[in-house]
C-alpha positions as CSV (number, residue, x, y, z in Angstrom):
1,X,32.9,16.0,0.1
2,X,36.4,15.0,1.5
3,X,38.0,18.3,-0.2
4,X,35.6,20.3,1.9
5,X,36.0,18.8,5.2
6,X,37.7,20.6,7.9
7,X,40.7,19.1,10.1
8,X,39.3,16.4,12.5
9,X,39.8,16.3,16.1
10,X,40.5,12.4,16.3
11,X,41.1,12.2,20.2
12,X,39.2,13.1,23.2
13,X,40.3,13.4,26.8
14,X,38.2,10.8,28.5
15,X,39.3,7.7,30.1
16,X,37.2,5.1,28.4
17,X,37.6,4.3,24.7
18,X,40.2,3.5,22.0
19,X,44.1,3.8,23.7
20,X,45.6,5.7,21.0
21,X,49.1,4.0,20.2
22,X,50.9,7.3,20.1
23,X,54.1,8.1,21.8
24,X,55.3,11.5,22.2
25,X,58.9,12.0,23.5
26,X,58.7,14.6,26.1
27,X,62.4,15.3,25.6
28,X,63.2,15.6,22.1
29,X,59.6,15.9,20.6
30,X,59.8,12.5,18.5
31,X,56.3,11.5,17.5
32,X,55.8,7.5,17.0
33,X,52.8,5.5,16.2
34,X,53.1,1.7,17.2
35,X,51.4,-0.4,14.5
36,X,50.6,-3.6,16.3
37,X,50.5,-5.5,19.6
38,X,53.6,-7.4,18.5
39,X,55.7,-4.3,17.7
40,X,54.7,-3.0,21.0
41,X,56.0,-6.0,23.0
42,X,59.2,-5.8,20.9
43,X,59.7,-2.0,21.8
44,X,58.5,-2.4,25.4
45,X,61.1,-1.4,28.0
46,X,58.7,-1.6,31.2
47,X,55.1,-2.6,31.9
48,X,54.8,-5.5,29.7
49,X,54.0,-8.1,32.3
50,X,51.4,-5.7,33.6
51,X,49.6,-5.5,30.2
52,X,50.2,-9.0,29.1
53,X,46.9,-11.0,28.8
54,X,44.6,-7.7,28.6
55,X,42.9,-5.8,25.8
56,X,44.9,-2.6,24.8
57,X,42.6,-0.3,26.7
58,X,43.4,1.8,29.8
59,X,44.5,1.3,32.4
60,X,46.8,-1.7,31.3
61,X,48.2,-0.6,28.4
62,X,49.4,2.7,30.1
63,X,51.7,0.6,32.0
64,X,53.9,0.0,29.0
65,X,56.9,2.2,28.3
66,X,59.1,2.4,25.2
67,X,62.5,3.7,24.5
68,X,62.5,7.0,22.3
69,X,64.3,5.9,19.1
70,X,66.0,9.2,18.7
71,X,67.3,10.2,22.4
72,X,66.7,7.0,24.3
73,X,64.2,8.9,26.6
74,X,61.5,6.3,28.2
75,X,58.3,7.5,26.5
76,X,54.6,6.8,28.0
77,X,51.6,6.6,25.7
78,X,49.6,9.9,25.3
79,X,46.7,10.1,27.8
80,X,44.0,10.9,25.2
81,X,41.7,8.2,23.8
82,X,40.5,8.1,20.2
83,X,37.3,9.4,19.0
84,X,34.9,6.4,18.7
85,X,34.2,7.2,15.1
86,X,38.1,6.6,14.5
87,X,37.8,3.2,15.7
88,X,34.3,2.5,13.9
89,X,35.8,3.9,10.5
90,X,38.7,1.3,10.3
91,X,35.9,-1.7,10.8
92,X,36.2,-2.6,6.9
93,X,40.0,-3.1,7.4
94,X,40.5,-4.1,11.1
95,X,37.6,-6.8,11.0
96,X,38.8,-8.4,7.6
97,X,42.5,-9.2,8.4
98,X,43.6,-6.4,6.1
99,X,47.2,-6.6,7.1
100,X,47.6,-10.2,7.9
101,X,45.6,-11.9,5.2
102,X,45.1,-9.5,2.2
103,X,43.2,-12.4,0.2
104,X,40.6,-12.9,2.6
105,X,40.4,-8.9,2.9
106,X,39.8,-8.8,-1.0
107,X,37.0,-11.4,-0.9
108,X,34.9,-9.4,1.4
109,X,35.6,-5.8,0.6
110,X,34.0,-3.5,-0.2
111,X,31.0,-4.1,1.9
112,X,27.5,-4.5,-0.3
113,X,25.4,-2.5,2.0
114,X,25.8,0.0,4.9
115,X,23.3,1.6,6.9
116,X,22.6,3.8,9.9
117,X,20.6,7.0,10.9
118,X,22.0,9.9,8.8
119,X,21.5,13.0,10.8
120,X,25.0,12.5,12.6
121,X,26.4,9.7,10.6
122,X,27.4,11.8,7.5
123,X,30.0,13.6,9.8
124,X,30.7,10.5,11.8
125,X,30.8,6.8,10.9
126,X,30.0,7.2,7.2
127,X,32.6,9.9,6.9
128,X,35.1,8.1,9.0
129,X,35.1,4.9,6.8
130,X,35.3,7.0,3.6
131,X,38.6,8.7,5.0
132,X,40.1,5.5,6.1
133,X,39.5,3.8,2.8
134,X,40.5,6.6,0.6
135,X,43.8,7.0,2.6
136,X,44.6,3.3,2.7
137,X,43.1,2.3,-0.7
138,X,41.7,5.2,-2.5
139,X,38.5,3.6,-2.8
140,X,35.1,3.9,-1.2
141,X,34.4,1.0,1.4
142,X,30.9,0.2,0.6
143,X,28.6,-0.1,-2.9
144,X,25.4,1.0,-1.2
145,X,24.9,3.5,1.7
146,X,21.6,3.5,3.1
147,X,20.8,6.7,5.5
148,X,17.6,7.5,7.2
149,X,16.0,10.3,9.6
150,X,15.0,9.7,13.2
151,X,12.1,8.0,14.9
152,X,10.2,10.7,16.9
153,X,7.3,10.6,19.3
154,X,3.8,10.8,17.8
155,X,3.8,15.0,18.1
156,X,7.1,15.2,16.5
157,X,9.0,15.7,19.4
158,X,12.2,13.6,20.4
159,X,11.6,10.4,22.5
160,X,13.0,10.6,26.0
161,X,12.3,8.1,28.8
162,X,12.5,11.3,31.3
163,X,9.8,12.7,29.1
164,X,7.6,9.5,29.5
165,X,7.0,9.6,25.8
166,X,9.4,6.6,24.8
167,X,8.1,3.7,23.2
168,X,9.5,0.2,24.2
169,X,9.9,-1.8,21.1
170,X,8.6,-5.2,22.8
171,X,5.6,-3.4,23.9
172,X,4.8,-1.9,20.4
173,X,5.5,-5.4,18.7
174,X,3.3,-7.0,21.3
175,X,0.3,-4.4,21.0
176,X,0.1,-3.5,17.5
177,X,2.2,-6.2,15.9
178,X,5.7,-6.6,14.4
179,X,4.5,-7.0,11.0
180,X,2.3,-3.9,11.3
181,X,5.2,-1.9,12.4
182,X,7.2,-3.3,9.7
183,X,4.7,-1.9,7.3
184,X,4.6,1.5,8.8
185,X,8.2,1.6,8.3
186,X,8.7,0.4,4.7
187,X,6.0,2.6,3.7
188,X,7.8,5.9,4.9
189,X,10.1,8.1,3.0
190,X,13.5,7.3,4.9
191,X,14.9,10.7,4.7
192,X,11.9,12.1,6.6
193,X,11.5,11.8,10.3
194,X,8.8,9.3,11.2
195,X,6.4,10.3,13.9
196,X,5.6,7.1,15.7
197,X,1.8,6.4,16.6
198,X,0.9,6.1,20.0
199,X,0.3,2.5,20.8
200,X,-2.4,1.3,23.3
201,X,-1.4,1.3,27.0
202,X,-0.9,-1.3,29.5
203,X,-4.7,-0.4,30.9
204,X,-6.0,-0.8,27.4
205,X,-4.7,-4.2,27.2
206,X,-6.1,-5.1,30.4
207,X,-9.3,-3.8,29.5
208,X,-9.4,-5.9,26.5
209,X,-8.4,-9.0,28.1
210,X,-11.2,-8.6,30.5
211,X,-13.7,-7.8,28.1
212,X,-12.7,-9.9,25.4
213,X,-13.0,-7.3,23.0
214,X,-10.3,-6.2,20.6
215,X,-7.7,-3.4,21.4
216,X,-8.7,0.0,20.0
217,X,-5.8,1.2,17.7
218,X,-5.5,4.7,16.7
219,X,-6.5,6.1,13.3
220,X,-2.8,6.0,12.1
221,X,-2.4,2.4,12.9
222,X,-5.8,1.5,11.6
223,X,-4.6,3.2,8.4
224,X,-1.5,0.8,8.3
225,X,-3.3,-2.5,9.4
226,X,-5.9,-2.0,6.7
227,X,-3.4,-3.4,4.4
228,X,-2.8,-6.5,6.5
229,X,-6.5,-6.8,6.8
230,X,-7.3,-6.7,3.1
231,X,-4.7,-9.6,2.6
232,X,-6.3,-11.3,5.2
233,X,-9.8,-11.1,3.8
234,X,-8.7,-12.0,0.4
235,X,-7.0,-15.3,1.7
236,X,-10.1,-16.0,4.0
237,X,-12.3,-15.6,0.9
238,X,-10.2,-18.2,-1.0
239,X,-9.7,-20.5,2.0
240,X,-13.6,-20.6,2.8
241,X,-14.9,-21.3,-0.6
242,X,-11.7,-23.7,-1.8
243,X,-12.7,-25.9,1.3
244,X,-16.4,-25.9,0.4
245,X,-15.5,-27.1,-3.1
246,X,-12.4,-29.2,-1.9
247,X,-10.4,-27.4,-4.3
248,X,-7.0,-28.6,-4.5
249,X,-4.5,-26.5,-6.5
250,X,-2.1,-29.3,-7.1
251,X,-4.7,-31.3,-8.9
252,X,-5.8,-28.9,-11.7
253,X,-4.3,-27.3,-14.5
254,X,-5.9,-24.5,-17.0
255,X,-3.7,-22.8,-19.5
256,X,-3.7,-19.1,-18.9
257,X,-5.0,-18.8,-22.8
258,X,-8.3,-20.6,-21.7
259,X,-8.8,-18.5,-18.8
260,X,-11.4,-15.5,-18.9
261,X,-10.2,-11.9,-19.7
262,X,-10.7,-10.9,-16.2
263,X,-8.1,-13.7,-15.3
264,X,-5.7,-12.9,-17.7
265,X,-6.0,-9.0,-16.7
266,X,-5.0,-9.8,-13.1
267,X,-2.2,-12.1,-14.0
268,X,-1.0,-9.4,-16.2
269,X,-1.0,-6.9,-13.4
270,X,0.8,-9.5,-11.4
271,X,3.7,-9.8,-13.6
272,X,4.1,-6.1,-13.7
273,X,3.9,-5.8,-10.0
274,X,6.6,-8.7,-9.7
275,X,8.8,-6.4,-11.9
276,X,8.5,-3.1,-10.1
277,X,8.7,-4.6,-6.7
278,X,11.9,-6.4,-7.7
279,X,13.1,-3.2,-9.5
280,X,12.7,-1.3,-6.2
281,X,14.1,-3.7,-4.0
282,X,17.2,-4.0,-6.2
283,X,17.8,-0.1,-5.8
284,X,17.1,-0.5,-1.8
285,X,13.9,1.1,-2.3
286,X,11.0,-0.1,0.1
287,X,8.6,2.8,-0.3
288,X,7.9,2.2,-4.2
289,X,7.3,-1.5,-3.9
290,X,4.9,-1.0,-1.0
291,X,2.9,1.5,-3.1
292,X,3.0,-0.9,-6.1
293,X,1.7,-3.9,-3.8
294,X,-1.0,-1.6,-2.3
295,X,-2.0,-0.8,-5.7
296,X,-2.1,-4.5,-6.7
297,X,-4.2,-5.4,-3.7
298,X,-6.6,-2.6,-4.4
299,X,-7.1,-4.4,-8.0
300,X,-7.3,-7.8,-6.8
301,X,-9.6,-7.0,-3.8
302,X,-11.8,-4.3,-5.4
303,X,-12.1,-5.3,-8.9
304,X,-10.9,-9.0,-9.6
305,X,-12.5,-10.4,-6.5
306,X,-15.8,-8.5,-6.5
307,X,-16.3,-9.4,-10.3
308,X,-15.2,-13.0,-9.8
309,X,-17.7,-13.5,-6.6
310,X,-20.7,-14.9,-9.0
311,X,-18.1,-17.2,-10.8
312,X,-17.0,-18.6,-7.2
313,X,-20.5,-18.9,-5.7
314,X,-22.0,-20.9,-8.2
315,X,-22.4,-24.5,-7.3
316,X,-20.6,-26.5,-10.1
317,X,-16.9,-26.5,-10.5
318,X,-16.7,-26.0,-14.0
319,X,-13.8,-24.8,-16.0
320,X,-14.6,-20.8,-15.5
321,X,-14.8,-21.3,-11.5
322,X,-11.7,-23.6,-11.9
323,X,-9.9,-20.8,-13.6
324,X,-10.9,-18.2,-10.9
325,X,-9.6,-20.5,-8.0
326,X,-6.4,-21.2,-10.0
327,X,-5.8,-17.4,-10.9
328,X,-6.6,-16.3,-7.3
329,X,-4.3,-19.0,-5.8
330,X,-1.4,-17.9,-8.0
331,X,-1.9,-14.2,-7.1
332,X,-2.0,-15.1,-3.4
333,X,0.9,-17.4,-3.1
334,X,2.9,-14.7,-5.5
335,X,1.8,-12.0,-3.1
336,X,2.9,-13.9,0.0
337,X,6.4,-14.0,-1.3
338,X,6.5,-10.7,-2.8
339,X,5.4,-9.3,0.8
340,X,7.5,-11.9,2.8
341,X,10.3,-9.2,3.5
342,X,7.8,-6.8,4.6
343,X,5.7,-8.9,6.7
344,X,7.8,-12.0,7.4
345,X,5.4,-13.5,10.2
346,X,1.9,-13.3,8.8
347,X,3.3,-14.3,5.2
348,X,4.9,-17.3,6.8
349,X,1.6,-18.4,8.6
350,X,-0.5,-18.0,5.3
351,X,2.2,-19.7,3.3
352,X,2.2,-23.0,5.6
353,X,-1.5,-22.9,5.1
354,X,-1.8,-22.1,1.4
355,X,1.0,-23.9,-0.1
356,X,2.7,-26.6,2.3
357,X,-0.5,-27.9,3.5
358,X,-1.3,-29.4,-0.1
359,X,2.4,-29.5,-1.1
360,X,4.7,-31.2,1.3
361,X,7.6,-31.1,-1.2
362,X,7.3,-27.1,-1.3
363,X,10.2,-25.1,0.4
364,X,10.1,-25.5,4.3
365,X,9.4,-21.8,4.7
366,X,8.3,-18.7,2.6
367,X,11.7,-17.4,3.1
368,X,13.4,-20.1,1.7
369,X,11.5,-19.9,-1.4
370,X,12.8,-18.5,-4.8
371,X,12.0,-15.0,-5.5
372,X,9.3,-14.7,-8.3
373,X,10.2,-13.9,-11.8
374,X,8.0,-11.8,-14.1
375,X,6.4,-14.1,-17.0
376,X,6.5,-11.3,-19.8
377,X,4.3,-13.5,-22.0
378,X,1.4,-12.8,-19.7
379,X,1.8,-9.1,-19.7
380,X,-0.8,-7.6,-21.7
381,X,-0.5,-3.8,-22.0
382,X,-3.7,-3.4,-23.9
383,X,-6.0,-5.4,-21.5
384,X,-4.4,-3.5,-18.6
385,X,-5.2,0.1,-20.1
386,X,-8.8,-1.4,-21.2
387,X,-9.5,-2.6,-17.7
388,X,-8.2,0.3,-16.1
389,X,-10.6,2.6,-18.2
390,X,-13.5,0.6,-16.9
391,X,-12.3,1.1,-13.4
392,X,-12.0,4.8,-14.2
393,X,-15.5,5.4,-15.3
394,X,-16.8,3.1,-12.5
395,X,-15.2,5.4,-10.1
396,X,-16.7,8.6,-11.8
397,X,-20.1,6.8,-11.8
398,X,-19.7,6.1,-8.0
399,X,-18.7,9.9,-7.3
400,X,-21.7,10.6,-9.2
401,X,-24.0,8.5,-7.3
402,X,-22.4,9.8,-4.3
403,X,-22.8,13.5,-5.3
404,X,-26.7,12.6,-6.0
405,X,-26.9,10.7,-2.6
406,X,-28.2,7.5,-4.4
407,X,-27.0,4.3,-3.1
408,X,-25.3,1.9,-5.5
409,X,-28.1,-0.9,-4.6
410,X,-30.6,1.5,-6.2
411,X,-30.9,0.6,-9.9
412,X,-30.6,3.5,-12.4
413,X,-31.5,4.0,-15.8
414,X,-28.6,5.3,-18.0
415,X,-25.0,6.6,-17.7
416,X,-23.7,8.9,-20.3
417,X,-19.7,9.0,-20.7
418,X,-17.2,11.1,-22.7
419,X,-13.7,10.0,-22.8
420,X,-10.7,11.7,-24.8
421,X,-10.1,9.2,-27.6
422,X,-11.8,7.4,-30.2
423,X,-9.8,4.1,-29.1
424,X,-11.1,4.5,-25.6
425,X,-14.7,4.9,-27.0
426,X,-14.3,1.6,-28.9
427,X,-12.9,-0.1,-25.7
428,X,-16.1,1.3,-23.4
429,X,-18.4,-0.2,-26.2
430,X,-16.8,-3.5,-25.5
431,X,-16.5,-3.2,-21.7
432,X,-19.7,-1.7,-21.0
433,X,-21.4,-4.9,-19.3
434,X,-18.6,-4.6,-16.6
435,X,-19.1,-0.9,-16.1
436,X,-23.2,-1.3,-15.9
437,X,-22.9,-4.6,-13.5
438,X,-20.6,-2.6,-11.2
439,X,-22.9,0.6,-11.1
440,X,-26.1,-1.0,-11.5
441,X,-27.4,0.6,-14.2
442,X,-29.3,-0.3,-17.3
443,X,-27.4,1.1,-20.2
444,X,-24.2,3.3,-21.2
445,X,-24.4,5.7,-24.0
446,X,-21.2,7.4,-25.2
447,X,-21.6,11.3,-25.8
448,X,-19.5,13.9,-27.5
449,X,-18.3,17.3,-26.8
450,X,-21.2,18.7,-28.5
451,X,-23.7,17.0,-26.1
452,X,-26.5,19.3,-25.1
453,X,-26.6,17.2,-21.8
454,X,-23.6,19.1,-20.5
455,X,-23.1,22.8,-20.0
456,X,-19.7,24.3,-19.9
457,X,-17.9,26.9,-17.6
458,X,-14.4,28.2,-18.5
459,X,-12.1,29.1,-15.7
460,X,-9.0,30.9,-16.6
461,X,-6.1,30.2,-14.1
462,X,-4.7,33.6,-13.3
463,X,-1.8,32.4,-11.4
464,X,-0.6,30.6,-14.5
465,X,-1.7,33.1,-17.0
466,X,-0.1,36.2,-15.0
467,X,3.4,35.6,-15.4
468,X,3.1,34.4,-18.8
469,X,1.1,37.1,-20.3
470,X,1.8,40.1,-18.0
471,X,-0.4,43.4,-18.8
472,X,-2.4,41.3,-21.4
473,X,-3.9,39.0,-19.0
474,X,-6.5,41.6,-17.9
475,X,-7.7,42.0,-21.6
476,X,-7.7,38.0,-21.7
477,X,-9.9,37.8,-18.7
478,X,-12.3,40.4,-20.3
479,X,-12.7,38.4,-23.3
480,X,-13.7,35.3,-21.2
481,X,-16.4,37.4,-19.9
482,X,-17.9,38.5,-23.2
483,X,-18.2,34.8,-24.5
484,X,-21.9,33.8,-24.7
485,X,-23.1,30.2,-24.3
486,X,-22.6,28.8,-27.8
487,X,-19.0,30.4,-27.8
488,X,-18.2,28.8,-24.4
489,X,-19.4,25.4,-25.8
490,X,-17.2,25.8,-28.6
491,X,-14.2,26.8,-26.8
492,X,-14.7,24.0,-24.3
493,X,-14.7,21.4,-27.2
494,X,-11.4,22.8,-28.8
495,X,-9.7,22.6,-25.4
496,X,-11.1,19.1,-24.6
497,X,-10.2,17.7,-28.2
498,X,-6.8,19.5,-28.8
499,X,-5.8,20.7,-25.3
500,X,-5.2,24.3,-26.8
501,X,-7.6,27.3,-27.4
502,X,-6.6,30.1,-29.6
503,X,-8.1,33.5,-29.0
504,X,-7.6,36.9,-30.7
505,X,-6.9,39.5,-28.2
506,X,-6.8,42.8,-29.5
507,X,-4.2,42.8,-32.4
508,X,-2.5,39.7,-30.8
509,X,-3.4,35.7,-31.2
510,X,-2.6,33.7,-27.8
511,X,-2.9,30.0,-27.8
512,X,-3.9,28.9,-24.2
513,X,-3.4,25.5,-22.9
514,X,-5.8,23.3,-20.9
515,X,-3.6,23.8,-17.8
516,X,-4.1,27.7,-18.2
517,X,-8.0,27.3,-18.6
518,X,-10.0,24.6,-16.6
519,X,-13.0,23.5,-18.1
520,X,-15.8,22.9,-15.8
521,X,-18.9,20.9,-17.1
522,X,-21.9,20.8,-15.3
523,X,-25.2,18.6,-15.9
524,X,-28.6,19.4,-17.2
525,X,-31.5,18.9,-14.5
526,X,-32.1,15.1,-14.0
527,X,-28.5,14.4,-14.3
528,X,-25.4,14.6,-12.0
529,X,-21.8,14.4,-13.3
530,X,-18.4,13.4,-12.2
531,X,-15.2,14.3,-14.1
532,X,-11.4,13.8,-14.3
533,X,-8.8,14.9,-16.6
534,X,-11.4,15.1,-19.7
535,X,-13.3,12.0,-18.6
536,X,-16.7,12.6,-17.7
537,X,-19.5,10.3,-16.5
538,X,-23.1,12.0,-16.5
539,X,-25.8,10.0,-14.4
540,X,-29.3,10.1,-15.0
541,X,-31.1,10.4,-11.6
542,X,-34.5,9.8,-12.3
543,X,-35.9,6.6,-10.4
544,X,-39.0,5.3,-12.2
545,X,-41.3,3.0,-10.2
546,X,-40.0,0.1,-11.7
547,X,-36.1,1.1,-10.7
548,X,-37.2,2.1,-7.2
549,X,-39.2,-1.4,-6.7
550,X,-35.8,-3.3,-7.9
551,X,-33.9,-1.2,-5.7
552,X,-36.1,-2.2,-2.7
553,X,-35.8,-5.7,-3.5
554,X,-31.9,-5.3,-3.6
555,X,-31.9,-3.7,-0.2
556,X,-33.9,-6.6,1.2
557,X,-31.7,-9.1,-0.3
558,X,-28.8,-7.4,1.0
559,X,-30.5,-7.3,4.7
560,X,-31.4,-10.9,4.6
561,X,-27.6,-11.7,3.9
562,X,-26.7,-9.8,7.0
563,X,-29.4,-11.6,9.0
564,X,-27.8,-14.9,7.8
565,X,-24.3,-13.7,9.5
566,X,-26.2,-12.7,12.6
567,X,-28.0,-16.3,12.8
568,X,-24.5,-18.1,12.8
569,X,-25.1,-19.7,9.3
570,X,-21.8,-21.0,7.1
571,X,-21.6,-19.1,4.0
572,X,-22.5,-22.5,2.1
573,X,-25.6,-23.1,4.5
574,X,-28.9,-23.4,2.6
575,X,-32.0,-22.0,4.4
576,X,-35.7,-21.4,4.6
577,X,-37.2,-18.1,4.1
578,X,-40.3,-16.6,5.3
579,X,-41.4,-13.1,4.5
580,X,-44.5,-11.7,6.5
581,X,-45.4,-8.1,5.3
582,X,-48.4,-5.8,3.9
583,X,-50.1,-6.1,0.6
584,X,-48.1,-3.4,-1.0
585,X,-44.8,-4.8,-0.2
586,X,-46.0,-8.2,-1.1
587,X,-47.1,-7.2,-4.5
588,X,-43.4,-5.6,-5.0
589,X,-41.7,-8.7,-4.0
590,X,-43.6,-11.3,-5.7
591,X,-41.9,-11.0,-9.0
592,X,-38.7,-11.4,-7.5
593,X,-38.8,-14.5,-5.4
594,X,-36.6,-16.5,-7.4
595,X,-33.9,-13.8,-7.5
596,X,-34.2,-13.5,-3.7
597,X,-34.1,-17.2,-3.2
598,X,-30.8,-17.6,-5.4
599,X,-29.3,-14.6,-3.7
600,X,-29.9,-15.9,-0.3
601,X,-29.3,-19.6,-1.1
602,X,-32.9,-20.3,0.1
603,X,-34.3,-23.7,-0.9
604,X,-37.9,-22.7,-0.2
605,X,-39.7,-19.2,0.5
606,X,-43.0,-18.1,1.9
607,X,-44.3,-14.8,1.1
608,X,-47.3,-13.8,3.0
609,X,-49.6,-10.9,4.2
610,X,-50.7,-13.2,7.2
611,X,-48.9,-14.5,10.3
612,X,-51.0,-17.4,10.2
613,X,-49.3,-19.0,7.3
614,X,-46.5,-21.1,9.1
615,X,-43.1,-21.9,7.2
616,X,-42.2,-25.5,6.6
617,X,-38.8,-25.3,8.2
618,X,-37.8,-24.9,12.2
619,X,-36.8,-21.3,12.9
620,X,-33.3,-20.2,13.5
621,X,-33.5,-16.5,13.3
622,X,-36.3,-13.8,13.3
623,X,-36.1,-9.8,12.4
624,X,-38.1,-7.1,11.9
625,X,-37.6,-4.3,9.8
626,X,-39.8,-1.2,10.0
627,X,-39.7,2.5,9.8
628,X,-38.3,2.6,13.4
629,X,-35.5,0.0,13.0
630,X,-31.8,0.5,12.0
631,X,-32.5,-1.3,8.7
632,X,-35.0,0.5,6.6
633,X,-37.2,-0.2,3.7
634,X,-38.6,3.0,2.9
635,X,-41.7,3.0,5.1
636,X,-42.5,-0.6,4.8
637,X,-42.7,-3.2,7.3
638,X,-41.5,-6.7,7.1
639,X,-40.9,-9.6,9.3
640,X,-38.0,-11.6,7.9
641,X,-37.8,-15.4,9.4
642,X,-34.7,-17.7,8.7
643,X,-34.3,-21.4,9.1
644,X,-31.3,-23.7,8.4
645,X,-32.0,-26.3,5.9
């Protein structure tokens, strides 16, 4: 870099700036540089009294004259001032007493970290520091240099006050939140320009204040805020139920070995998260750690928490419920510390309530806590792989449901799964209950490549095959068109099993890879499939009368839970429940009364076809579900009455 740089014009013909201590004799051409204020005083022959007591800037320093050391002529300082980067570049030396206290300078040099926007600084500040240090000490003046691109307006244009698109920091911090902004920045690849999303206007803020409604944020801001909301929702869930059970984490201990597989899995994921976040930050990388943290939040919220709800909802505080509380508390408090550099304000609030409120001896602030260290003894790679396999199959099952337009609350009879390896088949056999619970399906069966449930299509990737095989590619494509159904099935099995397919093309044998030939599977009638990289889930879509009725009960239970919220009931409040409907729906609901009561915390339940039957509780809330209401239970009409017990 230094060898390739051209000459640098270090002076500017301006008034304000660094007064260059260069004295050029107009008579004999002697060129002198004065090295210090003390030397200037010693050499001064005129103007020192006018300069004394001022900083070495114009106009005062220009009053000082020196005598030319060769011809004795009185010499003035040149009128130019220094390029600003000349002054900035000497900072590692000029501010650390390089000339007067070398030992002190050695304590602090080189700088651990230097950062600035890079579009101009590589040729300005970064370059000037490097030049100065190379000249003076032949070394770099910093250990780590972090450059970042430019902040632009939402449309990618430069921000300018004159254009009216400049965003004032204080306005943005007040309207979208400082932590939200920090999360936006730390998620962004620094070498790319960041288009700053539009913030709510002053009118938007005024309208929100008048109506009491929340300020509407743009889609981009809502996406960024999604992470903060997810953290808050996990925190709120824990606090709500911990308060109901009067759970105090400082009063309970339960070894990890005695906790459930689900607990051990999320704690294993937590250790790996600690490790990866720490490694990223050690490399001055914020992008990878934010991605890792978001992945962990997804696992914690969408798998661990959802699968732990039944454990936390049950009434008795047994070891299983205690394990869930302790595990969730450890995950939350560790997350708070890991997220503190990214969201300092929100994490401080959560820390004070989660940690300081139960342990006054804890650090005064999350920002004074020790950084988490990964406990490698808790890392279980096999458990991690197996759980992610279950999550992957659940994801495929949901995709198949969505393709078939069948809601998750509607039970289905069977899910057929194909995985690439025998080890994964064995793991799925053990994990099948988790998958069935998540997908609301009765049974899971493993299928092989030869299953007659699936039909296959082979799709050669011409863009890949063309450059590799040239003129031969047309013969390869023609050969694929001649394959019958049995041959396609056999070729698909070979590709799925080995990742390659051998074909005789004329007098040559070619070996095609799974990247060169895509295998597309489709389900037979009555099934819907979803697949991803060799993993296939086939969903049986036939809904029997029994499955339909069970789905109606689940929908009704879901609606009653929503009515509890509308009635302003607390999550722990028990209720009385009355259901008024017709004979047919009453017949369907009757066998499920105990289940409905358990799910809705109903202490008693009246199921009647007559409005003359009065409930034994005082009514709190009433709502009718009908074919014309927003909530629908197929074509049935049912009136739901709730009362707080």
